[in-house]
Structure formats: structure tokens, C-alpha cells
C-alpha positions as CSV (number, residue, x, y, z in Angstrom):
1,X,-98.5,-71.4,12.5
2,X,-96.7,-71.7,15.8
3,X,-94.1,-69.2,17.1
4,X,-92.4,-71.9,19.2
5,X,-88.7,-72.4,18.6
6,X,-87.9,-76.0,17.8
7,X,-85.6,-77.7,20.3
8,X,-82.0,-77.8,19.4
9,X,-78.9,-79.4,20.9
10,X,-77.0,-76.2,20.5
11,X,-73.7,-76.1,18.6
12,X,-72.0,-74.6,21.6
13,X,-72.8,-77.7,23.7
14,X,-71.5,-80.1,21.0
15,X,-68.3,-78.0,20.7
16,X,-67.5,-78.6,24.4
17,X,-65.3,-81.6,24.8
18,X,-66.6,-82.1,28.3
19,X,-70.3,-82.1,27.3
20,X,-72.2,-85.1,28.6
21,X,-73.1,-86.3,25.1
22,X,-69.4,-86.3,23.9
23,X,-68.1,-87.9,27.1
24,X,-70.7,-90.7,26.8
25,X,-69.8,-91.1,23.2
26,X,-66.1,-91.6,24.1
27,X,-67.0,-94.0,26.9
28,X,-69.2,-96.0,24.5
29,X,-66.5,-96.1,21.8
30,X,-63.9,-97.2,24.4
31,X,-66.1,-99.9,25.9
32,X,-67.0,-101.2,22.4
33,X,-63.4,-101.4,21.3
34,X,-62.3,-103.0,24.5
35,X,-65.0,-105.7,24.1
36,X,-63.8,-106.3,20.6
37,X,-60.3,-107.3,21.8
38,X,-58.4,-104.0,21.6
39,X,-57.2,-104.3,25.2
40,X,-57.1,-101.2,27.3
41,X,-58.5,-98.3,25.2
42,X,-58.1,-94.6,25.6
43,X,-60.4,-92.4,23.5
44,X,-59.3,-88.8,23.3
45,X,-61.5,-85.8,22.3
46,X,-60.4,-84.3,19.1
47,X,-59.4,-81.1,21.0
48,X,-57.2,-83.2,23.3
49,X,-55.7,-84.9,20.2
50,X,-54.9,-81.5,18.7
51,X,-53.1,-80.4,21.9
52,X,-51.2,-83.7,22.4
53,X,-50.4,-85.3,19.1
54,X,-47.5,-83.3,17.7
55,X,-45.2,-85.1,15.3
56,X,-42.5,-85.6,18.0
57,X,-45.0,-87.0,20.5
58,X,-46.4,-89.4,18.0
59,X,-42.8,-90.6,17.4
60,X,-42.5,-91.2,21.1
61,X,-45.7,-93.2,21.2
62,X,-44.7,-95.3,18.1
63,X,-41.3,-96.1,19.6
64,X,-42.8,-97.1,22.9
65,X,-45.2,-99.4,21.1
66,X,-42.4,-101.1,19.2
67,X,-39.5,-101.3,21.6
68,X,-39.1,-101.7,25.4
69,X,-37.3,-98.6,26.5
70,X,-35.3,-98.8,29.7
71,X,-35.1,-95.1,30.6
72,X,-36.0,-91.6,29.5
73,X,-32.4,-91.1,28.6
74,X,-32.5,-94.1,26.3
75,X,-35.7,-92.8,24.7
76,X,-34.0,-89.4,24.0
77,X,-31.0,-91.2,22.5
78,X,-33.0,-93.4,20.2
79,X,-35.0,-90.4,19.0
80,X,-31.8,-88.4,18.6
81,X,-33.4,-85.6,20.6
82,X,-32.5,-83.4,23.5
83,X,-33.4,-85.2,26.8
84,X,-35.1,-82.1,28.2
85,X,-37.3,-81.8,25.2
86,X,-38.2,-85.5,25.4
87,X,-39.0,-85.0,29.1
88,X,-41.3,-82.2,28.4
89,X,-43.1,-84.2,25.7
90,X,-43.3,-87.2,28.1
91,X,-44.9,-84.9,30.7
92,X,-47.6,-83.9,28.2
93,X,-48.2,-87.6,27.3
94,X,-48.4,-88.5,31.0
95,X,-50.9,-85.7,31.7
96,X,-53.0,-87.0,28.8
97,X,-52.9,-90.5,30.4
98,X,-51.1,-92.0,27.4
99,X,-47.7,-92.8,29.1
100,X,-46.8,-93.8,32.6
101,X,-43.3,-93.9,34.1
102,X,-42.2,-97.0,36.0
103,X,-39.3,-96.5,38.4
104,X,-36.5,-99.1,38.2
105,X,-33.9,-97.9,40.7
106,X,-32.8,-94.5,39.5
107,X,-34.1,-95.1,36.0
108,X,-37.5,-93.9,34.9
109,X,-38.9,-96.2,32.3
110,X,-41.7,-94.8,30.1
111,X,-44.4,-97.2,29.0
112,X,-47.7,-96.9,27.2
113,X,-50.6,-96.7,29.5
114,X,-53.1,-98.2,27.0
115,X,-53.0,-100.8,24.3
116,X,-55.1,-98.8,21.9
117,X,-55.4,-95.0,21.5
118,X,-58.1,-93.5,19.3
119,X,-59.7,-90.1,18.7
120,X,-63.4,-89.6,19.0
121,X,-65.3,-89.1,15.7
122,X,-66.0,-85.6,14.6
123,X,-69.6,-86.7,13.7
124,X,-71.3,-89.8,15.2
125,X,-75.0,-90.2,14.4
126,X,-76.8,-93.0,16.1
127,X,-77.3,-95.8,13.6
128,X,-78.9,-99.2,13.5
129,X,-76.2,-101.6,14.8
130,X,-77.6,-104.3,12.5
131,X,-76.4,-102.4,9.4
132,X,-72.9,-101.2,10.2
133,X,-70.7,-99.8,7.5
134,X,-67.3,-98.2,7.4
135,X,-64.6,-96.8,5.2
136,X,-60.9,-96.7,5.7
137,X,-58.6,-94.1,4.2
138,X,-55.4,-95.6,2.9
139,X,-52.3,-93.6,3.5
140,X,-49.4,-93.8,1.0
């Protein structure tokens, strides 16, 4: 019987959103989705998603996807929210590389940076690509 400790990946390493393994996984997912026709793809770590995706910020992203907004003021008006609060939420979305602001004269026009935004999987074992499977949760 050997006293050697079996090699482990280490839970601490997997819990780090900047670990090489997780960064490579996000890159692989983004590259795969982009090659499948999803356009420009942003893959967030689940920690980043927890920080960024509040209900109000998701509303901003959905509206920017559906309607061309001419200014930050128009965005606040359409959301029926305080312009300062919308500006703070936009800044968070900008820092997360989800929104960019285009200048049009004095107006600042918020636009989505990517066509598709997804969150990395919580678990992602390597599987044979010849036998893919998936499930989708239907929301009411």
C-alpha cells in the first residue's frame, strides 16, 4: 500500500474564476458558439454574472436588444427609472464588456457590445463530441 497522495485539481483552483482551466473553458465555449452562428459571443464566469446580472441590468440588456436607443436619457425614460441609477447600471455593464457607448454629438447612445451573452457552465466535463446531449429548462 502506497502513502502517496493522489493528484487532485484542487477545489480552490476550480473556484477561481481566473484559473487557466476556467478561462480556457470560457474561450472554448465562446469560439464554439461563434462558429455555430451566434455572432460575437461574450462568455461570463458565473461569479461575474452574479455581480453583473441584477434584474434592472437584465432589463437594460433586453431593451437594448429589442430597440435602438438614441441616448442614455431615452433609455432611462423607457425604463421609467432615474437617469443617475441607469447611468450607474450602464457603467457596470460597460465594465463587464456587455455595453458600449457611441457618441452622437452630445448624446451617448448605449449599444450591446456582443450579439450573444452566456454564462459559463457550473460543471463541464470533457465528453466525446460525437455523442452530444443536452437538456433545456422551460420557463413559465
